[in-house]
C-alpha positions as CSV (number, residue, x, y, z in Angstrom):
1,M,27.3,-112.8,280.7
2,L,31.0,-113.0,280.0
3,S,32.9,-115.6,282.1
4,V,35.9,-114.8,284.2
5,P,38.1,-117.4,282.3
6,Y,37.1,-115.7,279.0
7,L,38.1,-112.3,280.3
8,R,41.4,-113.6,281.7
9,E,42.3,-115.3,278.4
10,H,41.0,-112.7,276.1
11,R,41.4,-109.4,278.0
12,E,42.8,-107.3,275.2
13,E,40.4,-108.7,272.6
14,A,37.5,-107.9,274.9
15,I,38.7,-104.4,275.6
16,A,39.1,-103.7,271.8
17,G,35.7,-105.3,271.0
18,L,33.9,-103.4,273.7
19,K,35.4,-100.2,272.5
20,K,33.3,-100.6,269.4
21,R,30.3,-100.1,271.7
22,G,31.8,-97.0,273.2
23,V,32.6,-98.9,276.4
24,E,35.9,-98.4,278.2
25,A,36.1,-101.9,279.6
26,A,39.6,-102.0,281.0
27,P,38.7,-100.7,284.5
28,L,35.8,-103.1,284.8
29,I,37.8,-106.1,283.6
30,D,40.6,-105.2,286.0
31,K,38.1,-105.0,288.8
32,V,36.8,-108.5,287.8
33,M,40.3,-109.9,287.9
34,A,41.0,-108.3,291.3
35,L,37.8,-109.6,292.8
36,D,38.4,-113.0,291.4
37,D,41.9,-113.1,292.9
38,E,40.5,-112.1,296.2
39,R,37.8,-114.8,296.0
40,K,40.5,-117.4,295.2
41,T,42.6,-116.2,298.2
42,Q,39.6,-116.4,300.5
43,Q,38.7,-119.9,299.2
44,Q,42.2,-121.2,299.7
45,A,42.3,-119.8,303.2
46,H,38.9,-121.3,304.0
47,D,39.9,-124.7,302.6
48,G,43.0,-124.6,304.7
49,L,41.0,-124.0,307.8
50,L,38.6,-126.8,307.0
51,A,41.6,-129.2,306.5
52,E,43.1,-128.1,309.8
53,M,39.7,-128.5,311.6
54,N,39.4,-132.0,310.1
55,R,42.9,-133.0,311.2
56,L,42.3,-131.7,314.8
57,S,38.8,-133.3,315.0
58,K,40.2,-136.7,314.1
59,S,42.8,-136.5,316.9
60,I,40.3,-135.5,319.6
61,G,38.6,-138.9,319.9
62,Q,42.0,-140.6,320.1
63,L,43.1,-138.3,322.8
64,Y,40.0,-139.0,324.9
65,K,40.6,-142.8,324.5
66,E,44.2,-142.3,325.7
67,G,42.9,-140.4,328.8
68,K,44.4,-137.1,327.6
69,R,41.2,-135.1,328.4
70,E,42.9,-131.7,329.0
71,E,44.7,-131.9,325.7
72,A,41.5,-133.0,323.9
73,E,39.6,-130.1,325.4
74,E,42.3,-127.7,324.2
75,K,42.0,-129.1,320.6
76,K,38.2,-128.8,320.8
77,A,38.5,-125.1,321.7
78,A,41.0,-124.7,318.8
79,V,38.4,-126.4,316.4
80,S,35.7,-124.0,317.6
81,A,38.0,-121.0,317.0
82,L,38.8,-122.3,313.6
83,K,35.2,-122.9,312.8
84,E,34.3,-119.3,313.7
85,K,37.2,-118.0,311.6
86,A,36.1,-120.2,308.7
87,S,32.6,-118.9,309.0
88,G,33.8,-115.3,308.7
89,L,35.9,-116.2,305.7
90,E,33.0,-117.9,304.0
91,A,30.8,-114.8,304.6
92,A,33.6,-112.6,303.1
93,R,33.9,-115.0,300.1
94,K,30.2,-114.7,299.4
95,D,30.4,-110.9,299.6
96,T,33.2,-111.0,297.1
97,L,31.3,-113.3,294.8
98,L,28.3,-110.9,294.9
99,A,30.6,-107.9,294.1
100,L,32.2,-109.9,291.3
101,Q,28.7,-110.8,289.9
102,E,27.6,-107.1,290.0
103,V,30.7,-106.1,288.0
104,L,30.2,-108.8,285.4
105,E,26.6,-107.7,285.0
106,Q,27.8,-104.3,283.8
107,I,29.9,-105.7,280.9
108,P,28.0,-106.2,277.7
109,N,28.7,-108.9,275.1
110,V,31.8,-108.5,273.0
111,P,30.8,-107.7,269.4
112,H,31.6,-110.0,266.6
113,E,34.6,-109.0,264.5
114,T,32.4,-107.9,261.6
115,V,30.6,-105.3,263.8
116,A,31.5,-101.8,262.9
117,A,32.4,-99.2,265.5
118,G,29.8,-96.5,266.0
119,Q,27.4,-94.8,268.4
120,S,24.0,-94.8,266.8
121,E,21.8,-96.1,263.9
122,E,23.5,-93.6,261.6
123,D,26.6,-95.8,261.8
124,N,24.9,-99.1,261.0
125,V,26.0,-100.9,257.8
126,L,23.6,-101.5,254.9
127,V,23.8,-105.1,253.9
128,R,21.2,-105.2,251.1
129,E,17.8,-103.8,250.2
130,G,14.8,-104.9,248.2
131,E,13.2,-102.8,245.5
132,L,12.1,-99.5,246.8
133,A,8.6,-98.1,246.5
134,A,7.9,-95.1,244.3
135,A,8.2,-91.7,245.9
136,P,5.5,-90.7,248.3
137,N,2.3,-89.7,246.6
138,Q,-1.3,-89.2,247.8
139,K,-1.3,-92.3,250.0
140,K,-2.6,-91.8,253.5
141,P,-0.6,-92.7,256.6
142,H,-1.8,-95.9,258.2
143,W,-3.6,-94.2,261.1
144,D,-5.8,-92.3,258.6
145,I,-6.6,-95.1,256.2
146,A,-7.3,-97.5,259.2
147,K,-9.7,-94.9,260.6
148,D,-11.4,-94.5,257.2
149,L,-11.8,-98.3,256.9
150,D,-12.8,-98.7,260.5
151,I,-10.2,-101.5,261.1
152,L,-8.1,-100.0,263.8
153,D,-9.1,-97.7,266.7
154,F,-6.4,-95.8,268.6
155,E,-8.8,-93.5,270.4
156,L,-10.8,-96.5,271.8
157,G,-7.5,-98.1,273.0
158,N,-6.7,-94.9,274.7
159,V,-10.1,-95.0,276.6
160,L,-9.8,-98.6,277.5
161,T,-6.2,-98.6,278.6
162,G,-4.1,-95.6,277.5
163,S,-1.9,-94.4,274.7
164,G,-0.1,-97.2,272.9
165,F,-2.8,-99.9,273.2
166,P,-4.6,-100.0,269.8
167,V,-7.8,-101.9,269.2
168,F,-8.0,-104.0,265.9
169,R,-11.5,-104.6,264.7
170,G,-13.4,-106.2,261.8
171,K,-11.2,-107.0,258.9
172,G,-8.3,-105.4,260.7
173,A,-8.4,-108.0,263.4
174,R,-8.8,-110.7,260.8
175,L,-5.7,-109.4,258.9
176,Q,-3.8,-109.3,262.2
177,R,-4.7,-112.9,262.9
178,A,-3.9,-113.9,259.3
179,L,-0.4,-112.6,259.7
180,I,0.2,-114.5,262.9
181,S,-1.1,-117.8,261.4
182,Y,0.9,-117.3,258.3
183,F,4.2,-116.6,260.2
184,L,3.6,-119.6,262.4
185,D,2.9,-121.9,259.5
186,Q,6.0,-120.8,257.6
187,A,8.2,-121.3,260.7
188,Q,6.8,-124.8,261.2
189,E,7.7,-125.6,257.6
190,Q,11.2,-124.6,258.4
191,G,11.4,-127.2,261.3
192,Y,10.6,-124.9,264.2
193,E,8.5,-126.5,267.0
194,E,5.7,-124.2,268.1
195,V,5.5,-123.2,271.7
196,M,2.8,-121.3,273.6
197,P,4.6,-119.9,276.6
198,P,3.4,-117.9,279.6
199,L,3.1,-114.1,279.2
200,L,4.5,-113.6,282.7
201,V,8.0,-114.6,283.8
202,N,9.9,-114.4,287.1
203,A,13.0,-112.5,287.7
204,D,15.3,-115.5,287.2
205,S,13.9,-115.9,283.7
206,A,14.3,-112.2,282.9
207,Y,17.8,-112.2,284.3
208,A,18.9,-115.3,282.3
209,T,18.1,-113.8,278.9
210,G,19.5,-110.4,279.8
211,Q,16.4,-108.3,280.4
212,L,17.4,-107.8,284.0
213,P,19.1,-105.7,285.2
214,D,19.7,-104.0,281.8
215,K,16.1,-103.3,280.6
216,E,14.2,-103.2,283.9
217,G,12.8,-99.8,283.1
218,Q,11.2,-101.0,279.9
219,M,9.3,-103.9,281.4
220,Y,5.8,-103.9,283.0
221,T,6.1,-105.3,286.5
222,I,3.5,-107.0,288.7
223,T,5.1,-106.0,292.0
224,E,3.0,-108.0,294.4
225,D,3.9,-111.3,292.7
226,Q,7.4,-110.2,291.5
227,L,6.5,-111.1,287.9
228,Y,7.2,-109.4,284.6
229,L,5.1,-109.1,281.5
230,I,7.2,-110.4,278.7
231,P,8.8,-107.9,276.2
232,T,9.3,-110.8,273.7
233,A,8.7,-114.5,273.5
234,E,12.4,-114.9,273.5
235,V,12.4,-114.7,277.3
236,P,10.2,-117.7,278.2
237,I,11.2,-119.8,275.2
238,T,14.9,-119.5,275.8
239,N,14.3,-120.2,279.5
240,I,12.9,-123.6,278.6
241,Y,16.5,-124.7,278.7
242,R,17.6,-122.9,281.9
243,G,19.7,-125.3,284.0
244,R,19.5,-128.0,281.3
245,L,22.3,-130.3,280.1
246,L,21.7,-131.4,276.5
247,E,23.3,-134.1,274.4
248,E,25.2,-132.9,271.3
249,S,22.7,-135.0,269.3
250,D,19.9,-132.8,270.7
251,L,21.2,-129.8,268.8
252,P,19.9,-127.7,267.2
253,R,16.8,-126.9,269.2
254,K,14.4,-124.8,267.1
255,H,11.3,-123.1,268.5
256,V,8.7,-120.6,267.3
257,G,6.2,-118.8,269.5
258,Y,3.5,-116.2,269.0
259,T,2.8,-114.0,272.0
260,P,1.5,-110.5,272.8
261,C,4.5,-108.5,273.9
262,F,4.6,-105.6,276.4
263,R,7.1,-102.7,276.5
264,R,6.8,-99.5,278.5
265,E,9.0,-97.6,276.1
266,A,9.4,-94.9,278.7
267,G,9.8,-91.4,277.3
268,S,8.3,-92.2,273.9
269,Y,6.6,-89.3,272.3
270,G,6.3,-87.3,269.0
271,K,5.5,-88.0,265.4
272,D,8.0,-90.9,265.2
273,V,5.8,-92.9,267.6
274,R,2.5,-92.1,266.1
275,G,0.0,-94.8,265.2
276,L,1.6,-98.3,265.1
277,N,5.1,-96.9,264.9
278,R,5.6,-97.6,268.6
279,V,3.1,-99.2,270.9
280,H,3.2,-100.7,274.4
281,Q,1.3,-103.9,273.5
282,F,1.9,-105.7,270.3
283,D,1.8,-109.1,268.7
284,K,5.0,-110.9,267.5
285,V,6.1,-114.2,266.2
286,E,9.6,-115.1,267.5
287,I,12.0,-117.8,266.4
288,V,14.6,-119.1,268.8
289,Q,17.5,-121.6,268.3
290,L,20.0,-123.3,270.6
291,V,22.9,-124.6,268.5
292,H,26.4,-126.0,268.6
293,P,29.0,-123.1,268.8
294,E,30.6,-124.2,265.6
295,H,27.4,-123.6,263.6
296,S,25.9,-120.5,265.2
297,Y,27.0,-118.0,262.5
298,Q,25.8,-120.1,259.7
299,V,22.5,-120.5,261.5
300,L,22.4,-116.7,261.9
301,E,22.7,-116.3,258.2
302,D,20.0,-118.9,257.6
303,M,17.7,-117.1,260.0
304,V,18.3,-113.8,258.2
305,S,17.5,-115.4,254.9
306,Y,14.3,-116.9,256.3
307,V,13.1,-113.6,257.7
308,E,13.9,-111.9,254.4
309,S,11.7,-114.5,252.6
310,L,8.8,-113.5,254.8
311,V,9.2,-109.8,254.1
312,Q,9.5,-110.5,250.4
313,S,6.4,-112.6,250.4
314,L,4.4,-109.7,251.8
315,E,5.6,-107.6,248.8
316,L,7.1,-104.9,251.0
317,P,10.1,-102.7,250.2
318,Y,12.8,-103.5,252.8
319,R,16.4,-103.2,253.7
320,I,18.7,-105.2,256.0
321,V,21.4,-103.4,258.2
322,R,24.1,-104.8,260.4
323,L,24.1,-102.9,263.7
324,C,27.2,-101.0,264.8
325,G,28.6,-101.5,268.2
326,G,26.8,-98.5,269.8
327,D,23.4,-99.7,268.5
328,L,23.9,-103.3,269.5
329,G,21.8,-104.8,272.2
330,F,23.6,-105.5,275.5
331,T,23.5,-109.3,275.1
332,S,24.1,-109.5,271.3
333,A,27.4,-110.3,269.6
334,L,25.9,-109.6,266.1
335,T,22.5,-108.3,265.0
336,Y,20.8,-107.7,261.7
337,D,17.8,-105.4,261.6
338,F,15.1,-105.6,259.0
339,E,13.4,-102.3,258.1
340,V,10.3,-101.9,255.8
341,Y,9.5,-98.7,254.0
342,A,6.3,-96.9,254.9
343,A,5.4,-95.1,251.8
344,A,3.0,-92.5,253.2
345,Q,5.4,-91.5,256.0
346,D,8.5,-91.7,253.7
347,K,10.4,-93.5,256.4
348,W,11.9,-96.8,257.4
349,L,10.4,-98.9,260.2
350,E,12.2,-101.6,262.0
351,V,10.2,-104.9,262.0
352,S,12.8,-107.5,263.0
353,S,16.1,-108.0,264.8
354,V,17.9,-111.3,264.2
355,S,20.8,-111.8,266.7
356,N,23.5,-114.3,267.7
357,F,24.2,-114.0,271.5
358,E,27.0,-116.7,271.3
359,D,27.2,-118.1,274.9
360,F,26.4,-114.8,276.6
361,Q,22.9,-115.9,277.5
362,S,23.7,-119.6,278.0
363,Q,26.3,-118.5,280.7
364,R,23.4,-117.0,282.7
365,L,21.0,-119.8,281.7
366,N,23.6,-122.5,282.6
367,C,22.6,-124.4,279.5
368,R,25.2,-126.8,278.2
369,F,25.6,-129.8,276.0
370,R,27.7,-132.9,276.4
371,D,29.8,-134.0,273.4
372,D,30.7,-137.6,272.5
373,N,33.8,-137.4,274.8
374,K,31.5,-136.4,277.7
375,K,32.9,-132.9,277.8
376,K,30.4,-130.1,278.6
377,H,30.2,-126.9,276.6
378,L,27.9,-123.9,276.6
379,V,25.4,-123.7,273.7
380,H,25.0,-120.7,271.5
381,T,21.6,-119.0,271.5
382,L,20.0,-117.0,268.7
383,N,16.6,-115.4,268.1
384,G,14.8,-113.2,265.7
385,S,11.4,-111.5,265.1
386,A,9.6,-113.4,262.4
387,L,7.9,-111.0,262.4
388,A,6.7,-108.1,264.7
389,L,3.3,-107.1,263.6
390,P,2.6,-103.4,264.3
391,R,5.0,-102.0,261.8
392,I,4.4,-104.8,259.3
393,M,0.7,-103.8,259.5
394,A,1.6,-100.1,259.1
395,A,3.7,-100.9,256.0
396,L,1.0,-103.1,254.5
397,L,-1.6,-100.3,254.9
398,E,0.7,-97.7,253.5
399,N,2.2,-99.6,250.6
400,H,-0.8,-101.7,249.5
401,Q,-3.3,-98.9,249.1
402,D,-5.3,-98.2,246.0
403,S,-8.3,-96.0,245.3
404,H,-10.6,-98.6,246.7
405,G,-8.8,-99.5,250.0
406,I,-6.1,-102.0,250.9
407,V,-5.0,-104.9,248.6
408,V,-4.2,-108.0,250.7
409,P,-1.0,-109.7,249.7
410,E,-1.6,-113.0,247.9
411,V,0.1,-115.2,250.5
412,L,-2.4,-113.9,253.2
413,R,-5.6,-114.4,251.3
414,P,-6.0,-118.1,252.3
415,Y,-5.9,-116.9,255.9
416,T,-8.1,-113.8,255.6
417,G,-10.7,-115.1,253.3
418,F,-10.8,-111.8,251.4
419,D,-8.4,-110.1,249.0
420,R,-9.0,-106.5,249.9
421,I,-10.3,-104.2,252.6
């Protein structure tokens, strides 16, 4: 969430940046300023009443001692009246704060200066791409080859739960587990501490990382307990630091976590969501960092390079794009998407987003660090998929086919125990 001081000091910069998203922010920012001014006026009036109440209260005892009972009683009545007035002012101030919060929640993060203006993925900027696969040939789409090899069952998942809940079996399940183990081991070699977080979070956690109220419709809700199934491990892992004060020497904090993830993806239908292209439950390994603000953009580039090394090691054709303003997530200042090429479908599939949120999340998290001069600062938070498995699996099945089945990438063979399916 953007802070009121930031919006006051950088009003024009915020308006220009948010215009890249297609957001006309001036009316919202002006409303923030007006509500904050109203809050200050109410606070000052409330503080003045408290000061007057305190002054009168101190004099009442002395008046009783001097035998001036009538005058003391008058001042007691005046204190009671002031107390009632102060109570009304405090209630009004809380209402104003709530209204201010609601407006702030409508304002997305200001894009980084390198983010291009644009409205959709067509306006994203190609950063680089690996070697492309040959033109589509007789290769089968992953849903067909998986059925032939009996390693992935979409129909059974539909019976057990519903559309978008596939069942991996046999060597398909083993390959899935191999990918998870490989990604976790690689992250640990890069200094990430592994975390196994809960798969359910409360509303405070979902709010702190920006899922609420922005993405409420995409989350599965356990209404009776007011809990949410996580859409990504980013949510519980980042919330480890909610309300925390770190020392500068504690930074960076680097975590990796594997979890199943759950997304309703309401309205998803058609050929673009067939098979593993879009599912409601999927496995993902997530990397998260909390860093010093001065280092966050170098850390972002390091994270992008790391994810790129994973995709390269799987021998998949890929490309990296920098998202335009209109395609940028609500909380992100800068995001790189990784896409892999699915040869049989002749299409690109997104497998990772690597993002710098600057202090947008930490403002909600209330996560700060204390420097050597004892001054407190908000940390910067970053995360990335490293990697999301459904489309990686789809690309593996479509790109690594031969006449006998699927050739397992060399880096995965120590984990699978076999070199082909």
